[in-house]
Chimera marker file (.cmm) of the C-alpha trace (Angstrom):
<marker_set name="trace">
<marker id="1" x="24.306" y="94.851" z="100.462" r="1" g="1" b="0" radius="0.5"/>
<marker id="2" x="25.201" y="98.119" z="99.536" r="1" g="1" b="0" radius="0.5"/>
<marker id="3" x="28.597" y="97.550" z="100.922" r="1" g="1" b="0" radius="0.5"/>
<marker id="4" x="29.250" y="94.242" z="99.722" r="1" g="1" b="0" radius="0.5"/>
<marker id="5" x="28.903" y="95.633" z="95.828" r="1" g="1" b="0" radius="0.5"/>
<marker id="6" x="31.719" y="98.360" z="96.749" r="1" g="1" b="0" radius="0.5"/>
<marker id="7" x="33.940" y="95.324" z="98.164" r="1" g="1" b="0" radius="0.5"/>
<marker id="8" x="33.546" y="93.772" z="95.144" r="1" g="1" b="0" radius="0.5"/>
<marker id="9" x="34.389" y="96.563" z="92.909" r="1" g="1" b="0" radius="0.5"/>
<marker id="10" x="37.169" y="97.369" z="94.857" r="1" g="1" b="0" radius="0.5"/>
<marker id="11" x="38.371" y="93.681" z="94.895" r="1" g="1" b="0" radius="0.5"/>
<marker id="12" x="37.716" y="93.258" z="91.184" r="1" g="1" b="0" radius="0.5"/>
<marker id="13" x="39.635" y="96.713" z="90.865" r="1" g="1" b="0" radius="0.5"/>
<marker id="14" x="43.076" y="95.845" z="92.696" r="1" g="1" b="0" radius="0.5"/>
<marker id="15" x="42.801" y="92.530" z="90.977" r="1" g="1" b="0" radius="0.5"/>
<marker id="16" x="42.960" y="94.061" z="87.663" r="1" g="1" b="0" radius="0.5"/>
<marker id="17" x="46.054" y="96.464" z="88.785" r="1" g="1" b="0" radius="0.5"/>
<marker id="18" x="47.890" y="93.810" z="90.607" r="1" g="1" b="0" radius="0.5"/>
<marker id="19" x="47.754" y="91.874" z="86.868" r="1" g="1" b="0" radius="0.5"/>
<marker id="20" x="48.627" y="94.387" z="85.113" r="1" g="1" b="0" radius="0.5"/>
<marker id="21" x="51.868" y="95.197" z="87.711" r="1" g="1" b="0" radius="0.5"/>
<marker id="22" x="52.696" y="91.419" z="87.458" r="1" g="1" b="0" radius="0.5"/>
<marker id="23" x="52.834" y="91.526" z="83.471" r="1" g="1" b="0" radius="0.5"/>
<marker id="24" x="54.632" y="94.504" z="83.108" r="1" g="1" b="0" radius="0.5"/>
<marker id="25" x="57.379" y="93.823" z="85.345" r="1" g="1" b="0" radius="0.5"/>
<marker id="26" x="57.074" y="89.978" z="85.184" r="1" g="1" b="0" radius="0.5"/>
<marker id="27" x="56.908" y="89.664" z="81.132" r="1" g="1" b="0" radius="0.5"/>
<marker id="28" x="59.496" y="91.585" z="79.483" r="1" g="1" b="0" radius="0.5"/>
<marker id="29" x="59.405" y="91.342" z="75.449" r="1" g="1" b="0" radius="0.5"/>
<marker id="30" x="63.364" y="92.813" z="75.469" r="1" g="1" b="0" radius="0.5"/>
<marker id="31" x="65.222" y="90.948" z="72.594" r="1" g="1" b="0" radius="0.5"/>
<marker id="32" x="68.647" y="91.056" z="73.294" r="1" g="1" b="0" radius="0.5"/>
<marker id="33" x="70.620" y="91.093" z="69.916" r="1" g="1" b="0" radius="0.5"/>
<marker id="34" x="73.246" y="87.905" z="70.171" r="1" g="1" b="0" radius="0.5"/>
<marker id="35" x="76.460" y="90.007" z="70.659" r="1" g="1" b="0" radius="0.5"/>
<marker id="36" x="79.478" y="89.090" z="72.397" r="1" g="1" b="0" radius="0.5"/>
<marker id="37" x="81.345" y="92.118" z="73.515" r="1" g="1" b="0" radius="0.5"/>
<marker id="38" x="85.110" y="91.237" z="73.892" r="1" g="1" b="0" radius="0.5"/>
<marker id="39" x="87.539" y="93.863" z="75.513" r="1" g="1" b="0" radius="0.5"/>
<marker id="40" x="90.653" y="94.522" z="73.123" r="1" g="1" b="0" radius="0.5"/>
<marker id="41" x="92.138" y="97.121" z="75.409" r="1" g="1" b="0" radius="0.5"/>
<marker id="42" x="95.624" y="96.966" z="78.096" r="1" g="1" b="0" radius="0.5"/>
<marker id="43" x="95.441" y="95.225" z="81.007" r="1" g="1" b="0" radius="0.5"/>
<marker id="44" x="96.922" y="97.789" z="83.943" r="1" g="1" b="0" radius="0.5"/>
<marker id="45" x="99.093" y="96.792" z="86.734" r="1" g="1" b="0" radius="0.5"/>
<marker id="46" x="99.184" y="98.273" z="89.989" r="1" g="1" b="0" radius="0.5"/>
<marker id="47" x="101.593" y="98.129" z="92.894" r="1" g="1" b="0" radius="0.5"/>
<marker id="48" x="101.743" y="99.209" z="96.405" r="1" g="1" b="0" radius="0.5"/>
<marker id="49" x="105.605" y="100.303" z="95.469" r="1" g="1" b="0" radius="0.5"/>
<marker id="50" x="106.902" y="100.627" z="92.468" r="1" g="1" b="0" radius="0.5"/>
<marker id="51" x="108.882" y="97.864" z="90.862" r="1" g="1" b="0" radius="0.5"/>
<marker id="52" x="112.129" y="98.484" z="89.236" r="1" g="1" b="0" radius="0.5"/>
<marker id="53" x="110.926" y="95.728" z="86.822" r="1" g="1" b="0" radius="0.5"/>
<marker id="54" x="108.103" y="94.100" z="85.821" r="1" g="1" b="0" radius="0.5"/>
<marker id="55" x="107.478" y="91.096" z="83.348" r="1" g="1" b="0" radius="0.5"/>
<marker id="56" x="103.900" y="89.157" z="82.705" r="1" g="1" b="0" radius="0.5"/>
<marker id="57" x="101.923" y="87.354" z="80.381" r="1" g="1" b="0" radius="0.5"/>
<marker id="58" x="98.213" y="86.230" z="80.301" r="1" g="1" b="0" radius="0.5"/>
<marker id="59" x="97.563" y="82.772" z="81.068" r="1" g="1" b="0" radius="0.5"/>
<marker id="60" x="98.407" y="79.780" z="83.398" r="1" g="1" b="0" radius="0.5"/>
<marker id="61" x="101.957" y="78.680" z="82.349" r="1" g="1" b="0" radius="0.5"/>
<marker id="62" x="102.957" y="81.145" z="80.388" r="1" g="1" b="0" radius="0.5"/>
<marker id="63" x="106.395" y="82.587" z="80.038" r="1" g="1" b="0" radius="0.5"/>
<marker id="64" x="106.094" y="86.650" z="81.328" r="1" g="1" b="0" radius="0.5"/>
<marker id="65" x="108.135" y="88.926" z="79.208" r="1" g="1" b="0" radius="0.5"/>
<marker id="66" x="109.294" y="92.141" z="80.156" r="1" g="1" b="0" radius="0.5"/>
<marker id="67" x="106.602" y="95.021" z="80.580" r="1" g="1" b="0" radius="0.5"/>
<marker id="68" x="107.871" y="98.783" z="79.659" r="1" g="1" b="0" radius="0.5"/>
<marker id="69" x="105.769" y="101.767" z="81.460" r="1" g="1" b="0" radius="0.5"/>
<marker id="70" x="103.603" y="103.898" z="79.343" r="1" g="1" b="0" radius="0.5"/>
<marker id="71" x="104.233" y="107.419" z="78.316" r="1" g="1" b="0" radius="0.5"/>
<marker id="72" x="101.962" y="108.479" z="81.368" r="1" g="1" b="0" radius="0.5"/>
<marker id="73" x="104.110" y="106.269" z="84.087" r="1" g="1" b="0" radius="0.5"/>
<marker id="74" x="101.371" y="103.342" z="84.059" r="1" g="1" b="0" radius="0.5"/>
<marker id="75" x="102.533" y="99.824" z="83.692" r="1" g="1" b="0" radius="0.5"/>
<marker id="76" x="100.186" y="98.417" z="80.856" r="1" g="1" b="0" radius="0.5"/>
<marker id="77" x="100.078" y="95.177" z="79.313" r="1" g="1" b="0" radius="0.5"/>
<marker id="78" x="98.415" y="94.475" z="75.912" r="1" g="1" b="0" radius="0.5"/>
<marker id="79" x="96.922" y="92.064" z="74.568" r="1" g="1" b="0" radius="0.5"/>
<marker id="80" x="99.262" y="91.009" z="72.161" r="1" g="1" b="0" radius="0.5"/>
<marker id="81" x="102.601" y="88.941" z="71.521" r="1" g="1" b="0" radius="0.5"/>
<marker id="82" x="104.369" y="88.194" z="73.596" r="1" g="1" b="0" radius="0.5"/>
<marker id="83" x="102.293" y="88.385" z="76.349" r="1" g="1" b="0" radius="0.5"/>
<marker id="84" x="99.236" y="86.834" z="75.042" r="1" g="1" b="0" radius="0.5"/>
<marker id="85" x="99.783" y="83.381" z="72.955" r="1" g="1" b="0" radius="0.5"/>
<marker id="86" x="97.054" y="82.697" z="69.871" r="1" g="1" b="0" radius="0.5"/>
<marker id="87" x="93.622" y="81.175" z="71.483" r="1" g="1" b="0" radius="0.5"/>
<marker id="88" x="94.329" y="81.931" z="74.945" r="1" g="1" b="0" radius="0.5"/>
<marker id="89" x="91.353" y="83.482" z="77.008" r="1" g="1" b="0" radius="0.5"/>
<marker id="90" x="92.459" y="86.799" z="79.091" r="1" g="1" b="0" radius="0.5"/>
<marker id="91" x="91.164" y="85.717" z="82.426" r="1" g="1" b="0" radius="0.5"/>
<marker id="92" x="94.671" y="85.468" z="84.348" r="1" g="1" b="0" radius="0.5"/>
<marker id="93" x="97.823" y="87.647" z="84.166" r="1" g="1" b="0" radius="0.5"/>
<marker id="94" x="101.223" y="86.239" z="85.378" r="1" g="1" b="0" radius="0.5"/>
<marker id="95" x="102.969" y="88.572" z="87.026" r="1" g="1" b="0" radius="0.5"/>
<marker id="96" x="106.628" y="88.863" z="87.901" r="1" g="1" b="0" radius="0.5"/>
<marker id="97" x="108.089" y="92.132" z="89.759" r="1" g="1" b="0" radius="0.5"/>
<marker id="98" x="111.159" y="92.705" z="90.822" r="1" g="1" b="0" radius="0.5"/>
<marker id="99" x="111.816" y="94.984" z="93.956" r="1" g="1" b="0" radius="0.5"/>
<marker id="100" x="114.590" y="97.493" z="94.918" r="1" g="1" b="0" radius="0.5"/>
<marker id="101" x="116.306" y="94.742" z="96.533" r="1" g="1" b="0" radius="0.5"/>
<marker id="102" x="116.362" y="92.180" z="93.441" r="1" g="1" b="0" radius="0.5"/>
<marker id="103" x="113.393" y="89.941" z="94.938" r="1" g="1" b="0" radius="0.5"/>
<marker id="104" x="110.434" y="88.806" z="93.347" r="1" g="1" b="0" radius="0.5"/>
<marker id="105" x="108.233" y="86.158" z="92.128" r="1" g="1" b="0" radius="0.5"/>
<marker id="106" x="105.597" y="84.910" z="89.661" r="1" g="1" b="0" radius="0.5"/>
<marker id="107" x="102.074" y="85.397" z="90.610" r="1" g="1" b="0" radius="0.5"/>
<marker id="108" x="99.216" y="84.538" z="89.157" r="1" g="1" b="0" radius="0.5"/>
<marker id="109" x="96.086" y="87.154" z="89.405" r="1" g="1" b="0" radius="0.5"/>
<marker id="110" x="92.545" y="86.829" z="88.232" r="1" g="1" b="0" radius="0.5"/>
<marker id="111" x="91.591" y="89.649" z="85.675" r="1" g="1" b="0" radius="0.5"/>
<marker id="112" x="88.228" y="91.409" z="87.031" r="1" g="1" b="0" radius="0.5"/>
<marker id="113" x="86.058" y="93.224" z="84.624" r="1" g="1" b="0" radius="0.5"/>
<marker id="114" x="83.210" y="96.154" z="84.661" r="1" g="1" b="0" radius="0.5"/>
<marker id="115" x="80.579" y="97.610" z="82.569" r="1" g="1" b="0" radius="0.5"/>
<marker id="116" x="81.593" y="100.654" z="80.988" r="1" g="1" b="0" radius="0.5"/>
<marker id="117" x="78.043" y="101.951" z="81.721" r="1" g="1" b="0" radius="0.5"/>
<marker id="118" x="77.127" y="102.182" z="78.038" r="1" g="1" b="0" radius="0.5"/>
<marker id="119" x="74.035" y="99.806" z="77.116" r="1" g="1" b="0" radius="0.5"/>
<marker id="120" x="73.328" y="100.415" z="73.763" r="1" g="1" b="0" radius="0.5"/>
<marker id="121" x="70.668" y="97.820" z="73.504" r="1" g="1" b="0" radius="0.5"/>
<marker id="122" x="69.223" y="98.437" z="77.119" r="1" g="1" b="0" radius="0.5"/>
<marker id="123" x="70.314" y="97.403" z="80.620" r="1" g="1" b="0" radius="0.5"/>
<marker id="124" x="68.757" y="94.436" z="80.352" r="1" g="1" b="0" radius="0.5"/>
<marker id="125" x="71.171" y="93.359" z="77.491" r="1" g="1" b="0" radius="0.5"/>
<marker id="126" x="74.157" y="94.218" z="79.242" r="1" g="1" b="0" radius="0.5"/>
<marker id="127" x="76.846" y="95.800" z="77.245" r="1" g="1" b="0" radius="0.5"/>
<marker id="128" x="80.625" y="96.606" z="76.830" r="1" g="1" b="0" radius="0.5"/>
<marker id="129" x="82.723" y="96.095" z="79.593" r="1" g="1" b="0" radius="0.5"/>
<marker id="130" x="86.447" y="96.849" z="80.446" r="1" g="1" b="0" radius="0.5"/>
<marker id="131" x="89.112" y="95.150" z="82.864" r="1" g="1" b="0" radius="0.5"/>
<marker id="132" x="89.731" y="96.905" z="86.286" r="1" g="1" b="0" radius="0.5"/>
<marker id="133" x="93.393" y="97.364" z="87.154" r="1" g="1" b="0" radius="0.5"/>
<marker id="134" x="94.869" y="94.843" z="88.975" r="1" g="1" b="0" radius="0.5"/>
<marker id="135" x="96.875" y="94.900" z="91.987" r="1" g="1" b="0" radius="0.5"/>
<marker id="136" x="99.632" y="93.345" z="92.608" r="1" g="1" b="0" radius="0.5"/>
<marker id="137" x="100.060" y="92.380" z="96.691" r="1" g="1" b="0" radius="0.5"/>
<marker id="138" x="103.648" y="92.995" z="97.749" r="1" g="1" b="0" radius="0.5"/>
<marker id="139" x="106.021" y="90.118" z="97.014" r="1" g="1" b="0" radius="0.5"/>
<link id1="1" id2="2" r="1" g="1" b="0" radius="0.2"/>
<link id1="2" id2="3" r="1" g="1" b="0" radius="0.2"/>
<link id1="3" id2="4" r="1" g="1" b="0" radius="0.2"/>
<link id1="4" id2="5" r="1" g="1" b="0" radius="0.2"/>
<link id1="5" id2="6" r="1" g="1" b="0" radius="0.2"/>
<link id1="6" id2="7" r="1" g="1" b="0" radius="0.2"/>
<link id1="7" id2="8" r="1" g="1" b="0" radius="0.2"/>
<link id1="8" id2="9" r="1" g="1" b="0" radius="0.2"/>
<link id1="9" id2="10" r="1" g="1" b="0" radius="0.2"/>
<link id1="10" id2="11" r="1" g="1" b="0" radius="0.2"/>
<link id1="11" id2="12" r="1" g="1" b="0" radius="0.2"/>
<link id1="12" id2="13" r="1" g="1" b="0" radius="0.2"/>
<link id1="13" id2="14" r="1" g="1" b="0" radius="0.2"/>
<link id1="14" id2="15" r="1" g="1" b="0" radius="0.2"/>
<link id1="15" id2="16" r="1" g="1" b="0" radius="0.2"/>
<link id1="16" id2="17" r="1" g="1" b="0" radius="0.2"/>
<link id1="17" id2="18" r="1" g="1" b="0" radius="0.2"/>
<link id1="18" id2="19" r="1" g="1" b="0" radius="0.2"/>
<link id1="19" id2="20" r="1" g="1" b="0" radius="0.2"/>
<link id1="20" id2="21" r="1" g="1" b="0" radius="0.2"/>
<link id1="21" id2="22" r="1" g="1" b="0" radius="0.2"/>
<link id1="22" id2="23" r="1" g="1" b="0" radius="0.2"/>
<link id1="23" id2="24" r="1" g="1" b="0" radius="0.2"/>
<link id1="24" id2="25" r="1" g="1" b="0" radius="0.2"/>
<link id1="25" id2="26" r="1" g="1" b="0" radius="0.2"/>
<link id1="26" id2="27" r="1" g="1" b="0" radius="0.2"/>
<link id1="27" id2="28" r="1" g="1" b="0" radius="0.2"/>
<link id1="28" id2="29" r="1" g="1" b="0" radius="0.2"/>
<link id1="29" id2="30" r="1" g="1" b="0" radius="0.2"/>
<link id1="30" id2="31" r="1" g="1" b="0" radius="0.2"/>
<link id1="31" id2="32" r="1" g="1" b="0" radius="0.2"/>
<link id1="32" id2="33" r="1" g="1" b="0" radius="0.2"/>
<link id1="33" id2="34" r="1" g="1" b="0" radius="0.2"/>
<link id1="34" id2="35" r="1" g="1" b="0" radius="0.2"/>
<link id1="35" id2="36" r="1" g="1" b="0" radius="0.2"/>
<link id1="36" id2="37" r="1" g="1" b="0" radius="0.2"/>
<link id1="37" id2="38" r="1" g="1" b="0" radius="0.2"/>
<link id1="38" id2="39" r="1" g="1" b="0" radius="0.2"/>
<link id1="39" id2="40" r="1" g="1" b="0" radius="0.2"/>
<link id1="40" id2="41" r="1" g="1" b="0" radius="0.2"/>
<link id1="41" id2="42" r="1" g="1" b="0" radius="0.2"/>
<link id1="42" id2="43" r="1" g="1" b="0" radius="0.2"/>
<link id1="43" id2="44" r="1" g="1" b="0" radius="0.2"/>
<link id1="44" id2="45" r="1" g="1" b="0" radius="0.2"/>
<link id1="45" id2="46" r="1" g="1" b="0" radius="0.2"/>
<link id1="46" id2="47" r="1" g="1" b="0" radius="0.2"/>
<link id1="47" id2="48" r="1" g="1" b="0" radius="0.2"/>
<link id1="48" id2="49" r="1" g="1" b="0" radius="0.2"/>
<link id1="49" id2="50" r="1" g="1" b="0" radius="0.2"/>
<link id1="50" id2="51" r="1" g="1" b="0" radius="0.2"/>
<link id1="51" id2="52" r="1" g="1" b="0" radius="0.2"/>
<link id1="52" id2="53" r="1" g="1" b="0" radius="0.2"/>
<link id1="53" id2="54" r="1" g="1" b="0" radius="0.2"/>
<link id1="54" id2="55" r="1" g="1" b="0" radius="0.2"/>
<link id1="55" id2="56" r="1" g="1" b="0" radius="0.2"/>
<link id1="56" id2="57" r="1" g="1" b="0" radius="0.2"/>
<link id1="57" id2="58" r="1" g="1" b="0" radius="0.2"/>
<link id1="58" id2="59" r="1" g="1" b="0" radius="0.2"/>
<link id1="59" id2="60" r="1" g="1" b="0" radius="0.2"/>
<link id1="60" id2="61" r="1" g="1" b="0" radius="0.2"/>
<link id1="61" id2="62" r="1" g="1" b="0" radius="0.2"/>
<link id1="62" id2="63" r="1" g="1" b="0" radius="0.2"/>
<link id1="63" id2="64" r="1" g="1" b="0" radius="0.2"/>
<link id1="64" id2="65" r="1" g="1" b="0" radius="0.2"/>
<link id1="65" id2="66" r="1" g="1" b="0" radius="0.2"/>
<link id1="66" id2="67" r="1" g="1" b="0" radius="0.2"/>
<link id1="67" id2="68" r="1" g="1" b="0" radius="0.2"/>
<link id1="68" id2="69" r="1" g="1" b="0" radius="0.2"/>
<link id1="69" id2="70" r="1" g="1" b="0" radius="0.2"/>
<link id1="70" id2="71" r="1" g="1" b="0" radius="0.2"/>
<link id1="71" id2="72" r="1" g="1" b="0" radius="0.2"/>
<link id1="72" id2="73" r="1" g="1" b="0" radius="0.2"/>
<link id1="73" id2="74" r="1" g="1" b="0" radius="0.2"/>
<link id1="74" id2="75" r="1" g="1" b="0" radius="0.2"/>
<link id1="75" id2="76" r="1" g="1" b="0" radius="0.2"/>
<link id1="76" id2="77" r="1" g="1" b="0" radius="0.2"/>
<link id1="77" id2="78" r="1" g="1" b="0" radius="0.2"/>
<link id1="78" id2="79" r="1" g="1" b="0" radius="0.2"/>
<link id1="79" id2="80" r="1" g="1" b="0" radius="0.2"/>
<link id1="80" id2="81" r="1" g="1" b="0" radius="0.2"/>
<link id1="81" id2="82" r="1" g="1" b="0" radius="0.2"/>
<link id1="82" id2="83" r="1" g="1" b="0" radius="0.2"/>
<link id1="83" id2="84" r="1" g="1" b="0" radius="0.2"/>
<link id1="84" id2="85" r="1" g="1" b="0" radius="0.2"/>
<link id1="85" id2="86" r="1" g="1" b="0" radius="0.2"/>
<link id1="86" id2="87" r="1" g="1" b="0" radius="0.2"/>
<link id1="87" id2="88" r="1" g="1" b="0" radius="0.2"/>
<link id1="88" id2="89" r="1" g="1" b="0" radius="0.2"/>
<link id1="89" id2="90" r="1" g="1" b="0" radius="0.2"/>
<link id1="90" id2="91" r="1" g="1" b="0" radius="0.2"/>
<link id1="91" id2="92" r="1" g="1" b="0" radius="0.2"/>
<link id1="92" id2="93" r="1" g="1" b="0" radius="0.2"/>
<link id1="93" id2="94" r="1" g="1" b="0" radius="0.2"/>
<link id1="94" id2="95" r="1" g="1" b="0" radius="0.2"/>
<link id1="95" id2="96" r="1" g="1" b="0" radius="0.2"/>
<link id1="96" id2="97" r="1" g="1" b="0" radius="0.2"/>
<link id1="97" id2="98" r="1" g="1" b="0" radius="0.2"/>
<link id1="98" id2="99" r="1" g="1" b="0" radius="0.2"/>
<link id1="99" id2="100" r="1" g="1" b="0" radius="0.2"/>
<link id1="100" id2="101" r="1" g="1" b="0" radius="0.2"/>
<link id1="101" id2="102" r="1" g="1" b="0" radius="0.2"/>
<link id1="102" id2="103" r="1" g="1" b="0" radius="0.2"/>
<link id1="103" id2="104" r="1" g="1" b="0" radius="0.2"/>
<link id1="104" id2="105" r="1" g="1" b="0" radius="0.2"/>
<link id1="105" id2="106" r="1" g="1" b="0" radius="0.2"/>
<link id1="106" id2="107" r="1" g="1" b="0" radius="0.2"/>
<link id1="107" id2="108" r="1" g="1" b="0" radius="0.2"/>
<link id1="108" id2="109" r="1" g="1" b="0" radius="0.2"/>
<link id1="109" id2="110" r="1" g="1" b="0" radius="0.2"/>
<link id1="110" id2="111" r="1" g="1" b="0" radius="0.2"/>
<link id1="111" id2="112" r="1" g="1" b="0" radius="0.2"/>
<link id1="112" id2="113" r="1" g="1" b="0" radius="0.2"/>
<link id1="113" id2="114" r="1" g="1" b="0" radius="0.2"/>
<link id1="114" id2="115" r="1" g="1" b="0" radius="0.2"/>
<link id1="115" id2="116" r="1" g="1" b="0" radius="0.2"/>
<link id1="116" id2="117" r="1" g="1" b="0" radius="0.2"/>
<link id1="117" id2="118" r="1" g="1" b="0" radius="0.2"/>
<link id1="118" id2="119" r="1" g="1" b="0" radius="0.2"/>
<link id1="119" id2="120" r="1" g="1" b="0" radius="0.2"/>
<link id1="120" id2="121" r="1" g="1" b="0" radius="0.2"/>
<link id1="121" id2="122" r="1" g="1" b="0" radius="0.2"/>
<link id1="122" id2="123" r="1" g="1" b="0" radius="0.2"/>
<link id1="123" id2="124" r="1" g="1" b="0" radius="0.2"/>
<link id1="124" id2="125" r="1" g="1" b="0" radius="0.2"/>
<link id1="125" id2="126" r="1" g="1" b="0" radius="0.2"/>
<link id1="126" id2="127" r="1" g="1" b="0" radius="0.2"/>
<link id1="127" id2="128" r="1" g="1" b="0" radius="0.2"/>
<link id1="128" id2="129" r="1" g="1" b="0" radius="0.2"/>
<link id1="129" id2="130" r="1" g="1" b="0" radius="0.2"/>
<link id1="130" id2="131" r="1" g="1" b="0" radius="0.2"/>
<link id1="131" id2="132" r="1" g="1" b="0" radius="0.2"/>
<link id1="132" id2="133" r="1" g="1" b="0" radius="0.2"/>
<link id1="133" id2="134" r="1" g="1" b="0" radius="0.2"/>
<link id1="134" id2="135" r="1" g="1" b="0" radius="0.2"/>
<link id1="135" id2="136" r="1" g="1" b="0" radius="0.2"/>
<link id1="136" id2="137" r="1" g="1" b="0" radius="0.2"/>
<link id1="137" id2="138" r="1" g="1" b="0" radius="0.2"/>
<link id1="138" id2="139" r="1" g="1" b="0" radius="0.2"/>
</marker_set>
């Protein structure tokens, strides 16, 4: 009889512990603010071999415009005219790179993003992001 009482106490304690764990882990009371993070920075293009000239624009069917290297030698495409038409979602970039032999074609490439690692409202609410460099495959 005494063993049965101890067993009931152990099982009751275990049931309470399981209920607390399920409540704490499953029932998140985090309220995330209605914030839409928009990244407005440049899109960096990387190449396996440096091309002599690059043109780019955002979105399908756009007309690539010449891109100049930045002061530190990177190919950065700003999210502004003539590269970005008003109302265009920045999800892909059309790149035309000409190699040293004068050969090159336009390629539409997807733009990926990553978290900045800053989560002002906690990791469950997401947070700011940035674009990862777009790797342009050889022609």
